[in-house]
C-alpha positions in Angstrom: -10.6 -30.7 20.4 -8.5 -29.3 17.4 -9.2 -27.6 14.7 -10.0 -30.1 11.3 -9.1 -29.7 7.8 -12.3 -28.2 6.8 -11.4 -25.5 9.5 -8.2 -24.5 8.0 -9.9 -24.7 4.5 -12.5 -22.4 5.3 -9.6 -19.9 6.7 -7.9 -20.5 3.4 -10.9 -20.1 1.7 -12.2 -16.6 3.1 -8.1 -15.1 3.3 -7.9 -15.7 -0.6 -11.0 -14.8 -1.7 -10.3 -11.2 0.4 -7.4 -10.9 -1.1 -8.6 -11.5 -4.8 -11.5 -8.8 -3.6 -8.8 -6.7 -2.6 -6.9 -7.2 -5.6 -9.8 -6.2 -8.1 -10.7 -3.6 -6.0 -7.1 -1.7 -6.7 -7.5 -2.6 -10.2 -10.9 -0.6 -10.4 -9.1 2.0 -9.1 -6.6 2.4 -11.5 -9.1 2.2 -14.1 -10.7 4.7 -12.9 -7.7 6.8 -12.7 -6.9 6.4 -9.0 -4.0 4.9 -7.2 -5.8 2.7 -4.8 -4.9 5.1 -1.7 -6.6 7.5 -3.2 -9.8 5.5 -3.7 -9.5 4.6 0.2 -9.0 8.4 0.7 -12.2 9.2 -1.0 -14.1 6.4 0.6 -12.5 7.8 4.3 -13.9 11.2 3.7 -17.3 10.8 2.2 -17.8 7.5 5.0 -17.0 9.4 7.7 -19.9 10.1 10.3 -19.5 13.8 10.9 -21.2 16.0 8.3 -18.2 18.5 8.9 -15.7 16.4 7.4 -12.8 14.3 8.9 -9.7 15.5 10.2 -6.0 14.5 9.2 -6.0 12.4 12.4 -8.8 10.7 11.5 -7.8 9.6 8.2 -4.9 8.3 9.1 -6.3 6.4 11.6 -8.7 4.9 8.6 -5.9 4.2 6.4 -3.8 2.9 9.1 -0.8 5.6 7.7 1.8 7.5 9.9 0.7 11.4 9.9 2.8 12.8 7.5 2.1 9.9 5.2 -1.6 11.0 5.3 -0.4 14.5 4.6 1.5 13.7 1.3 -1.5 11.4 0.2 -4.3 14.5 1.0 -1.3 17.0 -0.8 -1.8 14.9 -4.2 -5.3 14.3 -3.8 -5.9 18.2 -3.8 -3.7 18.7 -6.6 -5.5 16.3 -8.5 -8.8 18.3 -8.0 -10.0 15.1 -5.9 -10.5 16.9 -2.1 -10.6 20.2 -0.4 -9.4 21.8 2.8 -11.6 24.1 5.6 -10.9 25.3 9.2 -13.3 23.7 11.4 -15.8 26.7 12.1 -15.7 26.0 15.8 -12.1 25.4 16.0 -9.5 27.1 13.1 -6.8 24.9 14.6 -8.6 21.9 13.2 -8.4 21.2 9.4 -11.1 19.5 7.7 -11.4 17.5 4.7 -14.5 17.1 2.2 -14.7 15.7 -1.7 -14.9 18.0 -4.6 -17.7 17.3 -7.4 -14.7 15.6 -9.5 -13.9 13.4 -6.2 -17.6 12.6 -5.4 -17.9 11.7 -9.0 -15.1 9.2 -9.4 -16.0 7.7 -5.6 -19.8 7.5 -6.8 -19.1 5.4 -9.7 -16.3 3.0 -7.8 -18.9 2.5 -5.0 -21.9 1.6 -7.0 -18.9 -1.7 -8.9 -17.9 -2.7 -5.6 -21.4 -2.8 -3.8 -22.3 -4.9 -7.2 -19.6 -7.1 -6.6 -19.9 -7.6 -3.0 -23.5 -8.4 -3.8 -22.4 -10.8 -6.0 -20.0 -12.5 -3.3 -22.8 -12.4 -0.8 -20.1 -10.9 1.6 -21.4 -9.8 4.9 -18.1 -7.9 5.6 -19.5 -5.7 9.1 -21.2 -8.4 10.5 -17.4 -10.5 10.3 -16.1 -7.7 12.3 -18.0 -8.3 15.1 -15.6 -8.2 18.4 -12.7 -7.0 16.7 -11.2 -4.4 18.5 -11.2 -0.9 17.5 -8.0 0.8 16.0 -7.4 3.4 19.0 -5.9 6.8 18.4 -2.3 7.1 19.6 -2.8 11.0 20.9 0.6 12.3 19.8 2.6 9.1 20.6 5.4 7.9 18.5 3.6 6.6 15.4 4.0 2.7 14.7 1.3 2.1 12.2 0.6 0.8 10.0 1.8 -2.4 12.7 4.9 -1.9 14.6 4.6 -5.9 15.4 5.4 -6.8 11.6 8.7 -7.4 10.6 11.1 -5.5 8.4 10.6 -6.6 4.4 13.0 -9.7 3.4 15.1 -10.0 0.4 14.9 -12.7 -1.9 15.7 -13.4 -5.5 12.8 -14.4 -7.5 14.3 -17.3 -9.1 14.7 -19.1 -5.8 11.6 -17.9 -3.6 9.5 -20.6 -2.4 5.9 -18.8 -1.8 5.3 -18.5 2.0 1.2 -18.3 2.7 2.0 -15.7 5.5 4.1 -13.1 3.4 3.2 -11.0 0.8 5.9 -11.1 -2.1 6.4 -8.3 -4.4 8.6 -7.9 -7.7 10.4 -4.4 -7.3 12.1 -5.0 -10.4 11.5 -2.6 -13.8 11.9 -5.5 -16.1 10.0 -8.8 -16.0 12.3 -11.6 -14.8 14.5 -13.5 -18.0 13.1 -16.9 -18.2 10.4 -17.1 -15.5 6.8 -17.3 -17.1 3.8 -15.4 -16.0 2.3 -19.0 -14.6 5.2 -19.8 -13.0 5.6 -16.5 -11.0 6.0 -16.7 -7.6 4.2 -13.4 -6.8 1.0 -11.5 -7.7 2.2 -7.9 -7.4 4.8 -6.6 -9.9 5.5 -3.1 -8.5 7.7 -1.9 -11.3 6.9 2.2 -10.5 9.4 2.0 -7.4 12.4 0.3 -9.3 15.4 2.6 -10.3 14.9 4.7 -13.5 16.4 3.0 -16.6 19.0 5.7 -17.0 20.0 4.7 -13.1 20.3 1.0 -13.6 22.2 1.4 -16.9 24.6 3.9 -15.1 25.2 1.5 -12.0 25.5 -2.0 -14.5 25.8 -4.0 -11.2 29.4 -2.8 -10.4 29.9 -3.0 -6.7 32.1 -0.1 -6.3 29.4 2.2 -7.6 26.8 0.8 -5.1 27.0 3.7 -2.7 26.1 6.5 -5.1 23.6 4.4 -7.1 22.0 3.9 -3.7 22.2 8.0 -3.1 21.2 8.4 -6.3 18.4 5.9 -6.3 16.8 7.0 -3.0 16.3 10.6 -4.5 14.5 9.0 -7.0 11.9 7.5 -4.6 10.5 11.3 -3.6 9.6 11.8 -6.9 5.8 11.4 -7.6 5.2 7.9 -9.1 8.2 5.9 -7.1 6.9 7.8 -3.6 3.2 6.7 -4.2 4.5 2.8 -5.3 6.6 3.2 -1.8 3.8 4.0 0.2 2.0 1.2 -1.0 4.6 -0.9 0.1 5.4 0.7 3.4 1.3 -0.3 4.0 2.0 -4.0 2.9 4.9 -3.7 5.2 2.7 -3.1 7.8 0.3 -5.4 7.1 2.2 -8.7 7.1 5.7 -10.3 6.0 7.1 -8.4 3.1 9.3 -10.0 0.6 11.1 -8.1 -2.1 11.9 -10.2 -5.2 14.2 -9.4 -7.4 16.3 -10.8 -10.3 19.4 -9.3 -9.6 22.7 -11.9 -8.6 24.1 -9.6 -6.3 21.0 -9.2 -4.3 23.1 -7.5 -1.4 23.8 -4.5 -3.5 20.7 -4.5 -5.4 18.0 -1.8 -5.7 15.8 -3.7 -3.8 18.1 -3.5 -0.6 18.1 0.0 -1.3 14.5 -0.1 -0.9 14.5 -2.8 2.4 16.7 -0.1 3.9 14.8 2.5 3.2 11.2 0.7 4.1 13.1 -0.2 7.6 13.9 3.4 8.1 10.7 4.7 7.3 9.0 2.3 9.7 11.5 3.4 12.5 10.6 7.1 12.6 
């Protein structure tokens, strides 16, 4: 027997509800002074079963991140006074993580809000996960996380893009597209932190001959703190489903979005 309309409607309602909850969760984390990834990190540490704390590898598995991305995330959280590292008392080669008092306070506040919201929504998420295959550690094999089967990011001009239910469109321009109302925007996520700086954008001026130099300078900017966090978020999203990088630039092949696409594809290939 084939699926009926009600079956598809139920799946749509579930997926839409989960996406809205995740977006709400990200907004709560940002209001608390944390990035969404930092919130996930704190939760992964505090929710770990071992009282000694999780290892970096275990955190990478929880967050579906590559090892080097996990280390960078932990470094920033350590600098912010949210987490601490300590050597395992039985194996000094192993580093374990725990929350500082500051980190624990931030997490407790956010967790109380999330539990209230889940109760309001009457979601039974653990029951919904029954039967799903657990994430298996790779034991030193080349890391394909988040999802090696996901396609590389695509580019699209924001004015021409038609929403695709199987994709996540993200505006990656620093400026809002001229003439586009927010009600008509074909995207929900605007990640302007990953865009080139105003100075670099003005210097480039979309002059094709400057594109190679522009691309080199932009890649260097992507290693700076705010841009790196945004790039990490895009990398995570690209592993979950098809990512579409949106830009208002007419010459899309010589745009910042094109550089960003190539950078993400290179990260995923490592």
